[in-house]
C-alpha positions, 0 to 999 in steps of 0.5 A: 500500500502507498504510504506517507511518513510524518513526524515531528523533530526536536533539533535541540538535544537539551530538550531531552535524550530522545532526539531523532534526526531527519535521516533516522526518521526516514530510515525508520519509515523505510524499514517499516514499509519494507517489512510490511510490504508497503511503498513509501511515497514521501516523508513530511517532518515538522520542527516540534516548536513550529505551531503552524506545522507546515509539513503536516499542511503540505502532507494534507495538500499532497493527499487531497484529490487522490481517490485511493488514499494513503497509509500514513505512518507516524513515528510516535502518537504525540507527533500529531499534536502537543495536546490530545485535542490537537492530535485528535483533530489532526487524526480526523483531518487525515481520516476525512481524506480517506487515510489510515493512520498507523504508528510504527511502534508495533507495541501500540500501532493504533494512534488513538490508543497511543494518544490516550496512553501518552496524555492520560496514562495516569487514568485510574481506569487505564489498567482495566482498559489496557487489559480490554485492548490487549484482549481485543488485539488478540482477537484481531490477530485471530481475525475475529470481528470487532465492533460494528461489522461493515455493510454486507457482513455480520459477526457469526458464531465463530466470531468471523465475518459472515455474509448478510444475504440481502446486504451482500446482494446490494454490495455486489450490485454497487460493484457491478454498476460501477465497473460493468454498467459504467455508473458514476458514484452519483448514478449509483446513489440515484439508482439505489435510492430510487429503487428502495435500497436503503442503508442498514439504518434505513436511510438513503445512500450518499456518495461518500458512503458508497465511495468508502464501500467500493474502496474497502478491501474487506469485501475481498476477504481481507481483515484490517484492524489494529495495524494488522492486515489478514488476507483470506480471513473470511468469505469474500463478497467480491472477486479480487479481479473485480475489486481491482478493476473498480480501483483502477477505474476510480484512479482513472476517473480521479487522477492526481491533479495540481492542487489549488487552494480552496476557499472555505465556506462561511456558512458550512455547518450552519446553513440547512435546507428548509425542505429536508433539514439536511445541511447546505454544503459549499460547492466550487465549480470551474468553467473553461471556454474559448472566446471567438478570438481564440483566447481561453477563459476560466471562471470559478463559481461558488454556491451552496446546495442541499446535501441531500441533492448533492450526495443522495440525488434527492430533495429539490435542486435549489442553489444560492450563490455563496456571496448572495447567501452570505451577504443576506445572512450578514444583513439579517444578523446585523439587524437582529444583533442591533435588536438584542443590543437595544434590549440588553444594553449593559451586556458586554463581550467576553475578551476574544483572546481569553475566550479563544484560549479556553477553546483551543489547545489543551482540554484541561481548560474546559469544564469537567463534564465536557472534558470527561465526555470528550475523553469518553468519546475518544476512548470509544473510537480507540476501542472501535465502538464508534467510527472516526467520522462519528467521533468528529461529529461528537467532538464538534457538538462538545466544542459548540457546547463549550463555546456557548458556555464561555459566551453565555453573556456575550451579545456584542460581535467579536468584530463589527458587522458593518461591511467595512470592518467585516471585509477586513476581518480574517476568515477565522474571525468571520466564521467564529462570529457567525458560529457565536451568534447563529444557531442555524440558517434555514434556506429555501428558494429565494429566502433564508431565515436566521435563528440566533443563539438562544443564549444571546437573549438570556438574562 
């Protein structure tokens, strides 16, 4: 499997005895890949004192747009961040790009388990959890199913994965539609949803779910867990040649292109479709055409579209130009904030530097209850009872709760909402302002309704 190595490096020997040079790090990654049969494509290294982590950013840019994904190797779990929150965020960013992350320390290859051990080894329950993890690892070595089985399988009496007949039929149909019928991912989504094929939880299929399923080598009988990879572990649903064909087609349809810096969308995670209540997602499209005089022209379009329409081919086809929706929301928010100011003229804002410090960095500054829930969710992901995608969703909710607690008495914007001040603010400041004051934005054709954070009106 194609692999990328990542590590941080401390060039100052006075900071500790465990100082590893660049060449030693690269040699360690190469040795691991040779032993496991992987191909080392690149190595990215950051100075441990660098806050921005340019090497990690370059690694993410290198991976974006690659449909097949990478195995990311780290030297130690703490390479991902100085605090557990930073490290988990880095792990989630890699997961969103379809990467699998493994620590080359074979005593503890799972990065989440390693992070918990490094940052919270004094936990009174650590001994019991370590015992449980060791038992799970022993089961993984035997190829026994752990956690929620992938779609198409169940855990049988022998603890191995066994086919669920009606789900296995759908899996084979997906591979057939993609490789033989030449359907794209969107076409498969439309076909399945229109013909009544639902997910295990009775929901519509989405592009991301089907893409991940078509990439999963579990369907050719390969079991992967805790850094282990066991071919021929269970009965496959797909022939290896058919699986390889699908991977080749994916690579042909999504070749590695020169990466461009994408501008993020301010209302992502805030705006929802009024029709189906799903998120409105930001979409960027580029159009290229030739003028009569032969000159080539290129223009980029940015807009918001209902996620149900984008990923599931359902719901109405309603779009807003990004600039139009963002300006509309800003105008409405300005009016609403002025109304709250009039009703509560004595309230003042929490100092931005203080509030930011209590959200970013180490979770030790969080409230005890939210901190405990955070660690509980990370532990669940480390034990395999929830996915990394689910972990990311739960963490987002906890951060929103923590931020709401800090800003309970805040009604004044972090920056002025007047156009002149707003245009000069950074994306991060704008985004934080909207997240602070807006609970959500309900979008429909031609109009949008904003809902303020209910804490703004509290006494």
